[in-house]
C-alpha positions as CSV (number, residue, x, y, z in Angstrom):
1,M,32.4,3.2,-53.2
2,K,28.8,3.2,-52.9
3,S,27.3,4.5,-49.6
4,T,24.2,2.7,-48.2
5,G,23.2,5.6,-46.0
6,M,23.1,2.8,-43.1
7,V,25.0,3.7,-39.7
8,R,25.7,1.3,-37.0
9,K,27.3,2.1,-33.4
10,I,30.1,-0.3,-31.9
11,D,28.8,-2.0,-28.7
12,E,30.6,-2.6,-25.5
13,L,32.4,-5.6,-26.9
14,G,33.6,-3.9,-30.0
15,R,30.8,-5.5,-32.2
16,I,28.9,-4.2,-35.2
17,V,25.7,-5.6,-36.7
18,M,25.8,-6.0,-40.3
19,P,22.3,-5.0,-41.6
20,A,20.2,-7.8,-43.1
21,E,20.0,-6.0,-46.4
22,I,23.7,-6.1,-47.0
23,R,24.2,-9.7,-45.8
24,Q,21.4,-10.6,-48.3
25,T,22.9,-8.5,-51.2
26,L,26.2,-10.3,-50.7
27,G,24.9,-13.7,-50.1
28,L,26.3,-13.8,-46.4
29,Q,25.1,-16.7,-44.3
30,V,25.2,-17.1,-40.6
31,R,28.7,-18.3,-39.4
32,D,30.5,-17.2,-42.6
33,A,34.0,-16.0,-42.0
34,M,34.9,-12.5,-42.7
35,E,38.4,-11.3,-43.5
36,I,39.3,-7.9,-42.1
37,F,41.6,-5.4,-44.0
38,I,42.8,-1.7,-43.4
39,D,43.2,0.5,-46.3
40,G,44.4,3.7,-45.1
41,E,41.7,5.1,-42.7
42,R,39.2,2.5,-44.0
43,I,38.2,-1.0,-42.4
44,V,37.2,-3.2,-45.4
45,L,35.3,-6.8,-44.7
46,Q,35.4,-9.4,-47.2
47,K,34.0,-12.8,-47.2
48,Y,36.8,-15.2,-46.4
49,Q,37.9,-17.5,-49.2
50,P,40.8,-19.7,-48.4
51,S,43.7,-19.2,-51.1
52,C,47.2,-20.5,-51.7
53,I,49.8,-19.1,-49.6
54,F,52.0,-18.5,-52.5
55,C,50.0,-17.1,-55.4
56,A,46.3,-16.4,-53.8
57,N,44.7,-18.7,-56.1
58,A,41.5,-20.4,-54.5
59,D,41.0,-23.4,-56.8
60,H,41.5,-27.0,-56.1
61,L,43.6,-26.1,-52.9
62,V,45.6,-28.9,-51.2
63,Y,47.0,-29.1,-47.6
64,F,50.7,-29.2,-47.0
65,N,52.0,-29.0,-43.4
66,D,48.8,-27.4,-42.6
67,K,49.1,-24.7,-45.3
68,R,46.8,-24.4,-48.3
69,I,48.6,-24.9,-51.6
70,C,47.4,-24.8,-55.2
71,P,48.4,-27.6,-57.5
72,E,50.4,-25.4,-59.9
73,C,52.6,-24.0,-56.8
74,L,52.8,-27.6,-55.5
75,A,54.2,-28.8,-58.7
76,K,56.8,-26.0,-58.7
77,L,57.8,-26.9,-54.9
78,K,58.4,-30.5,-56.2
79,E,60.5,-29.3,-59.1
80,L,62.9,-27.8,-56.3
81,H,64.2,-31.3,-55.3
């Protein structure tokens, strides 16, 4: 993991401002959704990318009952009938 040397404090509402340099480097835009993970004692932020609920593929997703499914998993589901 690479240290940036940047430190930010949490405000009264629990928010942290991500420095512009980091946003620019990662291509993050205003209103981009971020996913939050916990890895032991670390908090990991990652740009949210919708993916298939079964295999995590993010290509050519379709919606089925308000869930994202890739064509391959949808085909497998159809085979079950």
